N, C-alpha and C positions, 0 to 999 in steps of 0.2 A: 503494499499500499504506499502511496506518494505520501511523503510527511506534508503538514500543514505548511504554508507559505512562511518562510523565515523562522520555524521552529526546530530545536534540536535539544537533546539531552546534554551534549557536550558542553563543557566548561572547563576553561583554562585560567589558573591564577598563577601567583608568584611561587607557590611552593606545592601545588597540585594541580593535577589535569584529569579530567574525565573524558575519554574519546568513546564516542559511540558508533554503532555501524551507520547510523543515520547521516553521519557528516564524514565517511571515509572519502579520501581522494586519492585515485590511483595515479601511480606515476611509474617511471623506470628507473633501475640502476644498471650500471655498466657491467657490473659482475653477474647479472641475472638476464641475459639476453632473450627476448622473447615471452618472459615472465612478467605478471602484473607486481606491483608493490605498493602497499600501503603502509606509509611509515606513522607509527602512532606515538612514539617517544623518542626525543632527539634532543642533542644539546641546545637547539635553538630555543627550548622551552626551559632550560637550566639543568637539564640531566647530564649526568657524567657516562652515559650509555645510550645505545639507541635500541629500539625494539621495533619491528615490523613484521607485517604478514608478506607472505610471498605465495602467490596463486602460481605454482609452477605449471607452464603449459605441457600438455602432452609432447613428449620427445624433447623437450628443453632441459637445460642443466644449469647450475649456477657454480662460480668458482669460488675459492678462498677469499676472505677479505684481505685488506691491506696488511703489510708488516706490522707485528706488535699487537696485532688485535684478536682476542679470543672470541669464539662463536659457540653459541648454545642453540640448537633448534629442536622443536617439538611438533609432531605429525598431528594436525588437527582433522584432515580428511584425505582419503586417498591412501597412495603408497608411494615412497621414494627409494632411491638406490643412493647410498653414501658410497663413494670410492676413497679410500683411505689406504695409504702404504700398499697400494696395488692390489687391496682386497676390497671386495664388493660386500656390502651390508645392505638387506633389505629392511626397511623400517615401515610398518603399519601404524595405524591410528594409535596415538599415544606412546608410540616409539620416539625417542629421543636421542641426542647425541651432544656431547661436549668435545669441543676442538680445540686443543690449546693454541695459542698465538703461534702463527708460522707453520701450521700444519697444512700441508698442502692436500687439497681434497676437492672433490666435485659432488653435487647434490643433483640428481636427476629424477625424472618420472616417466614412465612409459605412458600412463594414460591421464595424467594430471594429478595434482594434489595441492593441499593448502597446508603451510607450515607458518610457524611463528618463530622468529629469529630474534636473538638478544646478542648484541655485540658491545665489547668494550675494551679498552686499552689495558692489557695485562699488567698487574702490579707485582713485579717479582718480590720475593722476601729473600734477604741476605742469608746465605747458608742452607737454603731449601730448595730441593729440586724442583723443577717446573713440573706440573700436574701431567699426568697421562691422559689419552682420550677415554671417553666413557660413551659406551653405546648400549642402550638398553630399552626397555619398554616399561612404562610406568605401571601397567596392569600385572607385571610379574614382580613387582616390589613388596617388601612387607608393609603393612601399615602400623604406625604408632600412634599414640594419643597426645595431643599437645596438653601438657601439664597434667597428664593422667586423666583427662575428661573424655568419658567414651563418646560424648557428642562431637568431639573434634579431632577426627581422623588426620593424620599427617603422614605423607610421603616425603622422604629426602632422596632428591634425584641424583645429588652428586655426594661423593666421599667427604667426610669431616676430616681433611687432612690440610695441613698448613700451606701445601703448595697452591691450594685452589683459594683465590681472591674474591670468590663470588659463591653464592648459595642459591639453589633453585629447588623449589619445594612445591608440592600439591597440597593445599589445605582444604579440609572438607568441614561441612557443618550440617548437622541433621536439622530438620526444620524447628525454628525457634532458637536454634542456638547461636551463641555469639561469642566473640573475644572477651576474655575476662577483664579487661581494662583498657583504657585509652593508651595506645602506645604512642611514645614520644623519644625518638634516638636519632643518633647521627648518621645511620645508614639510610640510604634512599631504596625505594621499591620501584618494581614494575610488575604490575599485575594484569592478567587475563582471566576474566570470568569464564569458565569451562561449562559449568552447568548451575541451574538454578537461578537464584536471585536473592535480593535482599536491601539492606539499607546499609550504606558506607558513610561515616563521617569523615571529612577532611578538613582540617583546620577547624572553624566555626560554621561549615556547611554541612548539609546532610543531603546524600544523593540517593534515588533509586538506582539500583545496578541489575543489570541481567546479562545472560550468557552472551559472549561476543564484545561485552564492554572492555576496554583498558582504561587502567588508572596509573597515573605516575604520582608516586609521593615523594617529595624532596625531604632532604635532612630536617628533622626536627617538626615535620608537619603532624600535629596530633593525628591519629587514625583509629578508627574501631569499625567493625563489621558485626551486623546480626542478620541472620538469614530469615527470610520470610517466604511462605509458601508452603506447598504440600510435598516437594521433593527437597532432597538433598542439594545444597550448594557446595560447589568446588570452585577453587581458582588456582591457577598457576602464578606463582609469586618469585620474583628474583629480588637479591640485595646483595650489596657489596658485603664483604665478610672476611674475617681473618687478617685485617689489616688495621692499624691504628688511624684516628682521624687525619693524620699528616700524610698517611699514604694513600688513603681511599681517593 
């Protein structure tokens, strides 16, 4: 359904942004010839990372990012082939990969796919080896509980090793569940609603959110989420991690 003239749920502020599908703008990127790109988080809004959708065209492929940039991607629809170090990996829905900076690779799809990509300049830690690639599927991961709360399932997609300077998780909420308190911290977030919906507090604003919405939360932006509806809510969430405020 076409939206009403001049209306959108998207909102961009100094320390947070909500980007909804009704305001997406497609573009192109040199590393993804033939595919459609929707950039939803970028340094131009104040973030220190980039997050974007790629609609990988059938038969198209994407290349590794520029030197020094690490990449994480997650399959939302269809299937892709990741070619890394001469080996091909087939990733289906909820398959994902973390690719360390300077990892030569390609991402292709025979029949077309949609993925979400997160990229940032890798921050090395003195005396600590750089991380290794991670290739997996979220559906095969164990489920923990945030702070022991049975209503808050949590899946950690990356190892908790000092070599990793970021964390990517899937956070779940049963209907009516919420974060235990309003979080305020120096890390920033990139969040994609995967399922369900609810209400997100960002700074002093409250936003209804649904599957497909993307949120950027800058450092020290007060944040809280409560699930509303009859089905579980889930989101994919990134944050900088394992580095001091001087290094992040």
